[in-house]
N, C-alpha and C positions, 0 to 999 in steps of 0.2 A: 397928688395929695388933694388938689382944688376940686378935681373933678370927682373923686372920691367922696369930698365933703357935700358937693352939690347932689349927688346920687343918693346920699344918705338923708339929706334934706328933703330932695323930693320923696323919696320912700315914706318918710315919717308925714309929709302930706297927703299921702295917699292912706295911710294907716289913719289919719285924723279922720278924712272922709267916711272912711268903713267904720270907725267908732260912732261919729256922730250920727250916721245913719241908722244905725241899728239900735243905738239909744234910742231912737226917735220911733223905731218899730216897737221896742218893748214897751214905751210909752203909749203907742196906740192901741197895743194889746191890753195894758192894764187898765187902761182909761176908756175903752171904747171908741177909738177915732179911727174911722174908717179909712181915712185918706193917709194916716200915718202907716196902717199896717199894710196897705196896697196902695201903692204910689201910682202904679196903672190900672184905670179903672176897668173892671172887667176879666182881667188878669189874676194867676193865683197871687196870694199874700205871701210875704215872708214870714216863715213861722217862728214862733218866740223861742223854740230851742235851738234854731238857726242863728237867730239873732246873740243870744246868749253864747255859743260856741265862736262866732266871728270876736266878741269881745275877748274870750279867752284867748283866741288866738292872736288877738292884738297884744295882749300880755306878754305872749311868749316871743313876738316881734321885737317887742323892746328889751326883754331880757338876752335875745340872741344878737340884738344890734351894740347892746351894753357889753356885750362879751366881746367886742372888737372882731378882728380878723380870724378869731377862734385858735390864734398863737398861744394864749393863755386863758384858761379856763379857771373860773371859780366852783367850786364843789357845792357851795351852796346854791349857785345860780344853776348849775345842772340839776341838781334835785329840783328845783322848782319848776323847771322846764318837763321834765320828766313827769312830775305830777300833774301839770296842766295840760300835758299832752293825753296823760291817762284818762284825765277827765273828759276831755273831746271825744276820744277814742270811744269811751264808754257810752256817752250819749249817742254817737253815730251808730254803734253795734244795737244798742238796745232799742234804738228807733227802727232799725233793719228787722229785729227780732220781735218787736211788740207790735209795731205798724203795719207790718207786710205779710209777716208769716201765719199762717191757717189758725185756727183754734188759740188764739192768744187772746190777752185783756185788751181793752181799749186803749185809744191812743195814747203813746207816751205823753203827748201835750195835754190829752184831756186830765191825765193822771198830776203833771206837775203843776197846771195852769186851770184846773177846774175850777177854781173861784172866780175867774175873769174870761175864761178862753170860750168864745162863742164862734161858730163859722160863719162866715159872712153867707155863703148859701151852702146847697148839697154838691155843687161842683168844687168848691175850694174850702175843704174843713180846716186849713191851718196845720198841717202837718208837716213834717219834715221828708223831703223826697228821697226814696234811695239814692239817687245821682249826688244829692247835696252830702248824705251821710258817706257816700263813697269816697267825695273829694275832699273830706275832712280826714277821712283815714288815710288817704295819700298824703296830705299836708303834715298829718301827724307823724308820719314814717320818714317825710323830708326832713322833719324839724328835728327828730332824733339822729340823722344821718347828716346834719347840717354841716358840721365843722369836722368830719371823719376826714384824715389826711389820706385818702386811699387814691389810688391810679385811676379809678373810673368814676366820675361824679354823679353818683347815686341820685343824690339829694335834690341836686339841679336838674337832672333829667326826670324825675318825679313831679318837681314844680311845672316843667314845662309839659310834661304830659297832662295835667289838670289844668293848665291854663288852655290847651288846644281842646279839651273836652268842652270846659266852661264857654270859649269862643264858639264851640259849634252850637251849642244851646243858644246863645245870644242870636247867630245867624238864624237858627230855626224861628224865633220870634220876629226876626226883621222881614224873613221872607215869608210868614205864615203858614211854616212848616211844622206841626206839632208834633210828627215823628221823631223830630230832632231834639225837642225839648225835655223828653222823657220816654216812661213807659206806661202811656196811658193819662187819661186825665186825672187821676187822683195822686200819679206819680212823679208828673212835670215837676221840674225845678223852677221856681220863680225867675223872672228876668232880672230882677235887682240883686237876687242871690248870685245868679250867672256872672253877674259884672262884679259883686263883692270878689269871687273867687279871684277873677282876673288882677282886680287891685293888688288884693292880698300876695298873690303869686310874684307879681310884678314887683312889689316891695322888697319881697323876701330877697329875689334876686339882687335887687339894687344895693343891699347893704353888703355884698360880698362881691364887689366889682372886679376883685383879682384873682377869684375863683375861674376855673377853666371856661365853663360855658358863658358867664357875663364877661369873663375878660375878653371874649370875641369880640364884643360889642362896644367896649369902653377902652381898649388899649389905644395908642396913639400912632398906630403902625397904618399904613395903606389900606391893610385888610380891615381893619377895625374902621376906619373912615369910610370905606365901601360898604361895610354892612350897617353902619349907623345910617346911610344914606338911603341904600336899597329898601331895610326891613318895613320901615313906616309905610312905604309906597307898597310895599307886597302884602301887607295886612290890609290896608285902608282900601286901595284901588279896587281890587276885586268884590269885596263886600259892599262898598259904596255903589260900583257900575252894576253890580247882580241886584242890589237892591232897587236901583232906579229901572233897570229893565223888568222886575218883577212888578213894581208898583205901575209901570205903563202897561204890562199886560192886565193887570188888575182894574185898572181904570178903563180898560178898551180903545187905549191909544195905539196897541200894535199885539202882534201873535208872539208865541215863545220863541219861533224861529226868528223873529226880527230882532227879539230881546237878546238871543243868544250872538245873535250877528253883531249887534251894537255894542256888546260886553267884550267881545273878542277885538273888533276893530279899535274901541276905546282904550282897552287894556294896554293893545301895541302902541298906540299914540302917545299915551302918558309914561309906559316904560322906556320909550325911545328917547322922550325928552327928558325924563331923569337920567338915563344914560349920558345922553350927550352934555348935559351938566356936570356930570361926574367925570367925564373924559375932560371937559375943558379943566376943571378943577385939579385932574391929577397932570394934565400938561402943564398947567402952572407952577404945580410941585416939582415937576420933573424940570424945569426950567430954573427955578431956583436953587434947586438942589445941583445942577450943573453949575452954576454960579458959585456957590458954595466949595465945589469940587475945583474948579479953577483959582478961585482965590487961594484955597489950600496948595495946590500946585506952586501958584506964585510965592507963598510965604516958605515952602520946601525949599525951593530955589535960592531964597534969600537966606534960609539957613545953611544950607551947602557953600553957600558963598562965606557967610560966617564963618563956619567951620574950617573952611580953608585959610581963611584969614587969622582966625585964632591958632591954627597949626604951624602958621609960618610967622607972625608976630609976637606970639607969646612961647611957645615951645621951644623954639630954637634958640632966642635970647636967653631962656634960663637954661637950657644945656651949656650954653657959652658961660653963664655966672658960673653955674656948679664947678665948670673945670676951672676958672680962674681963682674960686674960694678954696678949691682941693690943692691948686697949686700955691696958694698964700699959706694954709694950713701947714703943710708940708714943708716949707720953709724955703719955696724956690726963689724967693725975693729978699732973704736974710732972716735972721731969728727974729722970732716973735716973742713979747712978754708973754706971761700967762693970762692977762687980762685980754691982750689982743687975742689970743688964740681962742679964749671963751665968748669974745665977741664976733670972730667969725664963725666958730661953730655955732652959734645962735641964727646968725645969718643964712648960713648953710642950711640949717635944718628947715628954716621957713621956705627957702627957696625949694629944697628936698619935697617938701610938702605942698608946695604951689605946682612944681612939675608933676607930681603922684595924680594932684586932683586932675589937671590939665588931660594927662593920658588916660586917666578914667574915663572923662567925659568925652572924649575921642573915641574910645574904646565901646562905650555905651550908644555914641550917636552911632557907629557902623552897624552893631547890633539890632538898634531900634528900625535902621534904615535897611535891614537884611543885607547890608552890602559885606559883611564879614564872611567869609567861607572859611569852615575848620577843615584842614586837610590832616586826616588821621594816619597814625602810621603805628606799627608794631614795634612799641619801645619800653625800655625798663623803667618804671616809676622813679626808682632811687636816683636816675640820673638828674630827671626834673627837678627833685626835692634837694640835691646838694647843690645844683645851680641856684635855686630859689634861696637857699642857705648863705650860700657865697655872696650873692647880691646883698642879702640883708646883714652881715657881718659888721659892717661899717657903723650902720645906723644902730645896731646892738652895741656896739663897743661904745659909741656917743652917749647910750643911755646908759651903760654900765650894766647891759643886761648880757647872760651868757646862753648862747644857742646850744641846745644839746639834743643832738641827734642819734635815735635809737631804730637801724632798719635792718628789717629781719633780712637774712641771707637768702631765704627761699621764697622771695616775693615772685610772682607770675609776671609775664608780659601783660601789657594792658594797650589798649587802642586809644591814643589821644593825639591831641594837636598839641605838641611840645610847649610852642611859644604861647598859647591861651593857658595851658595847665600850669605853666610858670608863673603867668601873671596870678592866676589862682592862687597858689602857694605864697608868692611874695604878698600879695597882700593881706592873705590871714596872718601870716608871720609878722608883717608889719604893724597889723592891728594888736597882736597879741605883745609887741614889745612898746607899743604907745601905751599901753595900759597895764603895763607892768611896774612895778616899782623898782628904784634901783638897786642892784645887786642880786635880781632876783633872775630865774631860770625859766625859759620858754622851752619845751620840751616837745621836739618834732619827730612822731613814729611811725614807722608803718609795717602792717604784717599783712598776712594772708589768711583770708578767711574761707574755710572748706575748700581751698583749691578752685572756688568760683569766683571769689570776689578779692579786691584789694583795698583795705582799710587804712586811711592815714589821717593821723590826730596829730592836731597843734594845740598843746595845752599852756596855758597861763595860771599865775597865780595872782592876778589882779584883782580889783574891788568886786568883778563878777558883773552880772546882768539880772536887773529886777524882773520877775516874773512877768510883768504886764508889759515890757518892752521886749522879751524875749519873743512872744509870741509873733512879734512885727518885724524880727530881727533882719529878714531878707525882702523886706517891702522897699521901694523906690524911696528916697529921701528920709529913711528912717534911721536916724543917728544912736538913737537912747539916751538917757539923761546922761551917762557918762561921757558919749561922746560930745554932746551940747556943752559939758559943763568944762571939761579938760582939753578938746583938742578942735581944730578946725577941719573942716571937711565938707564932702558935698552930700554924705548919706548915700551914694549910689555904688560905694564898693563892693559890699555884702551883696546887693542886689545882681551886681554884674558877675562876680563870683558864681552865684546861683544859677545864674543864665548859662554861663559858660560849662558848668559842670552838668546839668541838666541836658545840655547840648552833647555831652557826652555819653547821654542816658545812664547817668551815675545820680548819685543823692548828697547833697550837702546840710547836714545839721548841726544844732549847737546846743550842747546841756550847760549850763551855767548855775553857780551857785553865790549869792552875795557874799562877801569878803573872805571867799574860796578860791574861785577860779573858774576859769571859762574854757571850755575843749569844743573846738571845731571840728566834725569828723567827715571825711570826704571817701566816699563808697564806689569803687570804679569795677567794671566787669571785665574779665580777662580777655586776653584780644584772641579775635579771630584770625584765621589766616588773612593775607591779603591787606590792601589798604586803599581807601577810598577817599573823595573829597566831598564833605558833607557841609550843607548851607545850614547854620545855626537853627537850631529848633527852639520855636517860641514859647 
């Protein structure tokens, strides 16, 4: 975000230079100030129509920047952008048609600025060149395609093509090669105009740093850093060295062969120096990355140790407490009063919740570490359903909930890890019990779908889940408002269930309506022959 803001600020700075320079050009033409028309004595001046088109392009730049990333467009802005693009394109096309086609009227500039326009000399009448008109047409097309979310970044590639052509014109002026500056004396592009296109195209790329071409230079990856380091050298070094060689030849210091050899050797030296500096920087980054990886390995080892301690020091005592509490409630030590039974029930319920949370954390830990292996086998899903129901009957009885099973007799065999699938069903039934009112019914059903899939449903008549929570129900640490208000938990149970079902190549979904109830559905594919062991699919 910070880099994006910086690039946008730089882009506005470039546009500010373009606006100031072209306002000075128009002022020079309107007031007859030659130095403002032509800052480089003896060269072609910037045409007034060119300056006007640059100002219009600056308006479009501001509108594109205001439109942010292109994620949201404002219809009124789009119409203004199209209108400005149409005006620039019209001027460019009329310039080509009026100024350079045979048997046409006088220059467009003479028609528009006849009351002030005067040529500096016969060599430079102050008209827009064909190259300038072409560049404005290219940038107009790029503007129309600027935020179109297509697979191929046409707009940015058109801008890059314009930058390349404008840079070629500047190199022509730098090396004294008129053939690179246009198509003859009267059609050459002015040097300040070529520079203006480079600034404008660069600014347009900067305001979309996350689009494909720009992202190659702006991302924080090693590739982005390498590109940002080498690109300036690749652009500046050859041009500068070539200019020095050309200048030395012009002054008679050496011939062209020596200049070419100087440019080659100097380029090799500069690029080797840059690559050495870049290699040192990358090596330093690798050392820091390796250090971080070692620290993470140490933390992972500490976490493994902590989980082992958690297993031994928490899970086992809680299991022992659960057995003692069950014995006390069943009357193993003597008859209890109703108040004593209720108190023990509350303690046992809290103990069961804590034990379930620890089991979930341990199970999720194994999945996160890819240490859990699922052993798939061909089995009847009703066996796992009945096992889960049997395990939850005591909890349901404590809450005054009735578990009602409706299992089809024609269920196909499925390929499951029985232990993992029982964990999923137990967790879903337990949630349904927790969030159901007293004396309610939790329905567990299973049926065949087209002889290809098995559908299991766990339905309750609880308070339901709000729509804004339902969309995130299977995310890690998500409990929803009901879970936060009524019950304690880790917010990991449904996340783990979804992970296990996905590892079975199945699908876990949830539908819910507030004050009506919630239904969790599991879809499993029919079994294939044989059995294999699969590592959990992330």
